[in-house]
C-alpha angles and dihedrals in degrees: 000000000000109000090217095066113096118248089214096058119112109246135199136188146150103273096184126067121294120248132048118333143149092254134014124199119215115190127199125185132185143058096305100052095107090050089054091049094048092045096051097037099034089224139088125271119276119242115289113284093358114121115230135182114240135177109232121212136179128238091277095050094258120150114260106168145308105252144173110243128197124191117202112184117215144280089036095060138094092264096030087242128095106286131191122193122199115200103200134167108286102239114129091232093054091049090049095048093048094051090046093050091049095048094041089060087068089230097109146006135223111275122249118237110287094002095127092054090041089059090047088054094047089049092055090245089128139355126245096265089054090049090053090048090059090058088048091050089052093049096040110121099169136050092244091054092047093052092051095048091047092054090049091049092054087070096240091125092050091048089054093048093047090047087055090049092051090054091054091047091051091050090047090053093054090047094049090049088060088048098048099037106033094149095054111114096222095044112067116220095227125074113299098235092183088065091058096054091093090049090060087057091044091056088055089049094051089050093051090049089055093046087057094050093089091059095049092046089055090054091052099038104021139268108275120225123183122201107207137170143107123307120287094017090122102256095143091047091051093050090051090052091052091045092044089224141075095267095147133044110253118204136153088231109106111239099027091136108068100158139038111275117193135196128189119231133174115224127172086351097304133107112253124190112205113196126202110207137191119277112271113236139107102303120242096205142011094265092054090044090057089048090053090048092052091047092054091047088051090051089053094051098041122111090211131016127207113200111203123197135175107258090196093062101092120259112029099170119146090251096054120030099016103037096036093045093052092046094049095045109045106322135262121309123184112248096029113150121223126209124193101201132193094048087159090070097054128072097222138011118266118260093248092059121111100046117125094257100037120078127180109209146159111222085187096064104016096246115154096008094113093066092049092048091049090051092048090054092046092054094046090050093047095048099041107032115095136160097209124085115265119251115174102039103143137043090248091057092047093051092050094047090049088050092048092046091051091051093048092051091049090050093049090047090050091051092049093053091038095242093164137284092250092057093044091048088052093053090050089049092054091048089051091049092051092052089046090056091058093061093033096245086122116025148132123253095233091055090052091050092050093049096048094043087069092064124095120258108269097034 
């Protein structure tokens, strides 16, 4: 949002999706919305929150459209201001003509990205985490993303953050009393350690919230799976089978895959990014070495790793091919899956087949892939499903919770070594300030501008 645009201006924008549609919703907000409605329709506003049909005309009296209009007086509207919505036929030319007619009247201007929601925040209609949840709801492409954004929008996360902030404020009040009234008999001059007992529990809660941040990031951005293994094991063929399309080049020439190739799947209602990587071996040239380096980096970053080996290459016991392969290329990580590929080239399944994390498949024919896909779906569901409301869903939240935790830990350590009530109180104040910035109860104007500028126009 441009800082120069007036916050008291009446604004208008397309609130529904762009392009052709049966109906398009154009929203206006501000003190002049009734003047806009009466100027375009030539009639008085309908009763509040009652839909009415109006014929819309331009400044020359030419027919624009026949539309349904709704007037929602403030403060009980989305923005807290007077709002009028025009439900017009969803042709791009109609929408453009309608917006042009409204702005040419001089009564309003086109809204900046996120300006409607910014006004709702300024009016106290929602807090900053709820405002961000609106953007997440709009961007949600899977059921899991929708559920997470919905929980955040209901305000449970904000209530948790504000509850933590209240704990800090209560402890600060007790500490400040010992500073301001050191001579009072019932208030000790030293640090009131009893007042800090709830803060010990708060530190644990903050740590738990940060520990859960990875799961919530995976819901928003996608669960990351890396397919790893030696050259010619069939990694690219396996990814193509999972993607159900030719996403990666398949060739019998070792080292064909030089870079990371990704496909997006939806499993258990969550986005999943599956990455095919370069074969892990001693590189023969600089380009292959870079491919191996990127593969190992992706292995380190992945939420889940699938190791693929050629089942037709002799001994595939856990102690040899699987164990040695993992130790050589990135180490052992609990929960890794193992795929013995090219089952169509062997007479019988290896003895280690059948355990929960080992699958014998043929990427060529598709045999055995159903079991692997079921296991992948199960893992994604187990790691990402949760009944509780999300807390740390964005990088901004994580940074501020980390800042709050660091301040709380400094304060607790200062209390233990008797650093002084003033310094401990200052650390708690910094922690409370960080938590307040998450919900927007304490924040800087430039941060708000940056957050709301990422919204789409009309929201």
